[in-house]
N, C-alpha and C positions, 0 to 999 in steps of 0.2 A: 502386809499386803501394801500394794498401793505404791505410788511414784515418789512417795517422800523420801525413801534409803537409794533411789536410783543416782548415781553419782554424774555429774555434768559431763557431757564430752568435752576434751579438751581443744581448746583453740590452738589452732599455729600460732608460733609466734613471728610475729612482724618487727623488723626495725620499725623506730619510730619515725624516722627519715625514708621510709617509703612511701606514707602515707602522706607525705606534701606533696602535692602534685601540682599546686602552685605556681615553680617555677619551670617546669618541665612541657607543660602545653599536651595537646594531643599529638600522636606520630605525625608526620607525614602522610600525605596523602602521595600513593604509588598510583599512578594514572597508567601501568603499562597492565594491572589487574583489575579484574571486576569491581564494582560497578560501571568504571570508566572506561576501559577497553571492551573492543566489539569483539562476539564471541562468532566465530566463523561455524554456520549451520550445515549439516550434513547435507548433499548436493540432492533434490529434491528427485533426481531421475540417476538411475547407474546410467554412467559415462557420462556425454556431453549433449544438451539438450539444445535440441534446433527450434527453431518458431516456423510455424506454418509459411512457406513462402507468400500468401495472400496477404500474412502481418508484417512482409521482411518491411524493411525501410531500405527502398532503392528512388532513384530519380524519378520511374514511373512506375506508382505501386498500380497492383490488382485489381486493388479497392478505390471505388470513388462513393469519399464517403464527408460530408458536411459534418461535425460535431457537435452544433447545436441543433440538429435534427436527431430525430428519434432513429435507433440503428435500424429500426424496418426498411429506412429509404437508401439503407448503404446498398451500392449496385458495384457488380464486377465489372471494368473493363472487358468487352467482349471484344475490342481488336487484335487482342491480346491472345493467340490460340489457346496456350495455356492455361487461361480462365472458361474455357471452353467446360476442362475434365474438374472444377474447382466445386465446391459447395460450402455453405455459412456454417453449415455442421457437421465439416472436417474437424476432426481434432487443431487444438492451437500449436500443439508442441507434437515433436518428435523424439524420444518416446511420447506418449500421452500422459499426462499428468492429471491430477485432480487441481491442482492450486496454481496459480500463476502471480507474480508482481510485478507492477509497475511505475517505476517515476513519470513524473510531470513536469513540465517547465510552469504550471497553474496549481501545484499544489505540494505543499512540503510532505504531507502523511502520502504515502505508497496504494495504488489501487492494488486493492487483492480480489483475484480472481479465482473464485473456487467452487466446485462443485461436487459436492460429496459422494462419494459411489459412484462416479461416473467420470471420463474423460471430459476436461474444460473444450469449447468449440471457438470457433472463429466467432460465431453469434454471440458469445459470452464474452467474449473478449470485449466487443464492440460494445453491450450491453453495458457491463460493468465503468466501461471507460464514461460513457455517456452518465452515466448515473453519478457516477465519482462528480464528474464535469457539474452537473446540476447542483450536489449540493455544494458544490466550492462556492457555486455561485449564488444559490440562498445564504449559505454562511454570511459570505462577505458582507449580500445586503441586511441580513439581519443577524447580527452578532449573536453567540447564544447567551443567554442572562449568564452571570455568575451564581445568583439563587433562584431559584424557582421549582415550580412542580408540574409545568405544562413544558413539554419539549415543541421549540420551535417548528422542529419538522412535521408534527405533527400537526400542529394549528395552520399550517398553508393551506391555501381553499385552491381550486381548479383557477378562480377568477386571477392568480397572481401568476398562471405560466408564461404571459407574454414578459412581465418582470423578468421572472427568471431566467426566460430566453434572452433578455437583451444583458442581464448581467454573465451569461455564459459569452456572450458576443466581447463583453468587456473583458474580461478574462483574457480570451483566447487575442484580444488585440484583431488585426486583421488577416490570424493567420487561423484560417475556422476548417481546413483540409486534411480530413487523415493522411499524412505520410509514411508512417508506418512504423515496427518496433525494431529497435538494434538491441546488441546486449551492451548491460553495463560493463564500464570499465572499472569499474569499482565495488562491484559486489557480485559475486556466482549466484545466477539462476534470475536474477533481478533485470528487467528490458525497461528499456528507454523509448517513450513516445515523442514522437515528432508529428511535428504538423507544419503545415506551408500554406 
């Protein structure tokens, strides 16, 4: 009994030259394959997604909104008849969806608008764009430490809000007004924020 008499499993035979990897090096990278290639994701909506006309990029947007101010300050252009039938609580897209991705000129990270279990609204879009702009301005003024236990976003206080406001203006330059969203020409179901 025991393991003393159990024969060892046979090792597969490898020629000695197959173990010499010093001359070969690693195989070349194939940029057409993951992790270097982008993988197209399925569409977030069946069929083509349309943006609500309130959010559309047009020469005369329906929404008058200064991006450095709270989204509650956004107003509809009541000189236009269509504005009378609009509400900030309308779905942001048609068909209605629970998420939306927006690219901006002031950040490399996308604005991700999500509302779990419910359709995102025009108000949700304005709020997320504002919050993203605030976070970008704050991070530009107070870069995250490479090591540390405290999150700088949790450290800032209300007294620095005016400072963050100035950072938002700096990020946007002279273009502070909402101009609308247009579909990305390079990414499906992604929208580009325009400002003027």
